[in-house]
DRENDO-1510 file (C-alpha; in Angstrom, 1 decimal, always signed):
<recs>
REC; n; res; u; v; w
REC; 1; MET; -27.6; -0.1; +3.6 .
REC; 2; GLY; -28.3; -3.7; +4.2 .
REC; 3; SER; -26.3; -6.9; +5.0 .
REC; 4; ARG; -25.6; -10.2; +3.6 .
REC; 5; LYS; -24.5; -13.3; +5.3 .
REC; 6; VAL; -22.0; -15.2; +3.4 .
REC; 7; VAL; -19.9; -18.3; +4.1 .
REC; 8; ILE; -16.2; -18.3; +3.4 .
REC; 9; PHE; -13.9; -21.2; +4.0 .
REC; 10; GLY; -16.6; -22.8; +6.4 .
REC; 11; LYS; -17.1; -19.6; +8.4 .
REC; 12; GLU; -20.2; -17.2; +8.3 .
REC; 13; TYR; -19.6; -13.6; +8.0 .
REC; 14; LYS; -22.1; -10.7; +8.0 .
REC; 15; LEU; -21.3; -8.2; +5.1 .
REC; 16; ARG; -22.6; -4.8; +4.4 .
REC; 17; CYS; -23.8; -4.1; +1.0 .
REC; 18; ASP; -26.0; -1.5; -0.6 .
REC; 19; GLU; -29.6; -2.5; -1.6 .
REC; 20; GLY; -29.5; -4.5; -4.9 .
REC; 21; GLU; -26.0; -5.5; -4.5 .
REC; 22; GLU; -26.7; -9.1; -2.8 .
REC; 23; ASN; -26.0; -11.0; -5.7 .
REC; 24; TYR; -22.8; -9.3; -6.4 .
REC; 25; ILE; -21.6; -9.8; -2.8 .
REC; 26; ASP; -22.4; -13.5; -3.1 .
REC; 27; LYS; -20.3; -13.8; -6.3 .
REC; 28; VAL; -17.5; -12.1; -4.6 .
REC; 29; ALA; -17.9; -14.3; -1.5 .
REC; 30; ALA; -18.1; -17.4; -3.6 .
REC; 31; LYS; -14.8; -16.6; -5.5 .
REC; 32; VAL; -13.1; -16.0; -2.3 .
REC; 33; ASP; -14.4; -19.3; -0.8 .
REC; 34; LYS; -13.5; -21.2; -3.9 .
REC; 35; LEU; -9.9; -19.8; -3.9 .
REC; 36; MET; -9.5; -20.5; -0.4 .
REC; 37; TRP; -10.5; -24.1; -0.7 .
REC; 38; LYS; -8.3; -24.4; -3.9 .
REC; 39; MET; -5.5; -23.1; -1.9 .
REC; 40; ALA; -5.7; -25.2; +1.0 .
REC; 41; LYS; -5.9; -28.3; -1.3 .
REC; 42; ALA; -2.9; -27.2; -3.2 .
REC; 43; LEU; -0.8; -26.7; -0.2 .
REC; 44; LYS; -2.3; -29.4; +1.9 .
REC; 45; GLU; -2.7; -26.6; +4.6 .
REC; 46; ASN; -5.2; -25.8; +7.2 .
REC; 47; ASP; -3.7; -22.5; +8.6 .
REC; 48; GLU; -6.6; -20.2; +7.7 .
REC; 49; CYS; -4.5; -17.1; +8.0 .
REC; 50; LYS; -1.8; -18.3; +5.8 .
REC; 51; ILE; -4.2; -19.5; +3.1 .
REC; 52; ALA; -6.2; -16.2; +3.1 .
REC; 53; ILE; -2.9; -14.0; +3.0 .
REC; 54; LEU; -1.9; -16.3; -0.2 .
REC; 55; VAL; -5.2; -16.0; -1.6 .
REC; 56; ALA; -5.1; -12.0; -1.1 .
REC; 57; LEU; -1.6; -11.9; -2.7 .
REC; 58; ASN; -2.9; -13.8; -5.6 .
REC; 59; LEU; -6.0; -11.5; -6.0 .
REC; 60; ALA; -3.7; -8.4; -5.6 .
REC; 61; GLU; -1.3; -9.7; -8.4 .
REC; 62; GLU; -4.4; -10.3; -10.5 .
REC; 63; ASN; -5.8; -6.8; -10.0 .
REC; 64; ILE; -2.3; -5.2; -10.8 .
REC; 65; ARG; -2.0; -7.2; -14.0 .
REC; 66; HIS; -5.4; -6.1; -15.0 .
REC; 67; GLN; -4.7; -2.5; -14.3 .
REC; 68; GLU; -1.6; -2.7; -16.4 .
REC; 69; VAL; -3.6; -4.2; -19.3 .
REC; 70; GLU; -6.2; -1.4; -18.8 .
REC; 71; ARG; -3.2; +1.3; -19.0 .
REC; 72; LYS; -1.8; -0.4; -22.1 .
REC; 73; ILE; -5.3; -0.4; -23.9 .
REC; 74; SER; -5.8; +3.3; -22.8 .
REC; 75; GLU; -2.4; +4.3; -24.4 .
REC; 76; LEU; -3.2; +2.3; -27.5 .
REC; 77; ILE; -6.8; +4.1; -27.6 .
REC; 78; LEU; -5.0; +7.6; -27.2 .
REC; 79; ARG; -2.5; +6.8; -30.0 .
REC; 80; LEU; -5.2; +5.5; -32.5 .
REC; 81; GLU; -7.4; +8.7; -31.6 .
REC; 82; LYS; -4.3; +10.9; -32.3 .
REC; 83; SER; -3.5; +8.9; -35.6 .
REC; 84; LEU; -7.2; +9.3; -36.8 .
REC; 85; VAL; -7.0; +13.1; -36.1 .
REC; 86; ASP; -3.8; +13.4; -37.9 .
REC; 87; GLU; -5.3; +11.4; -40.9 .
REC; 88; LYS; -8.2; +13.8; -40.9 .
REC; 89; VAL; -6.1; +16.7; -40.7 .
REC; 90; ASN; -3.9; +15.5; -43.6 .
REC; 91; SER; -6.9; +14.5; -45.8 .
REC; 92; SER; -8.3; +18.2; -45.2 .
REC; 93; LEU; -5.0; +19.7; -46.2 .
REC; 94; ARG; -4.7; +17.7; -49.4 .
REC; 95; GLN; -8.2; +18.9; -50.5 .
REC; 96; VAL; -7.2; +22.5; -50.1 .
</recs>
C-alpha cells in the first residue's frame, strides 16, 4: 500500500492508497478541494470545519440520491426481466 500527498483547501494531506490508485485519489481530492472553495466563496466563510461539514453533507445527500436512483433502476430491470420471461412463457403456450 502506498500513499499520496494531496492539497485540499490549502492544506497538505498524506492519504493511503493502493498501487495504481494515485490518479483516483487525485481526482477525489480535487473534487473535495473544489467543493470546499466553492462553499467558502458562496458563504463568504473561512471556518474550515463548518465548510467541511457542509461539503460532507452535500456529498452525502448526492450519494443517497444516487443510491435511490440505482434502487429504482434495479427495480425497473427486475420488472422488465419478469415481463420478458412472462412474454416468453405466453408465447410458448400459444404455440402448443
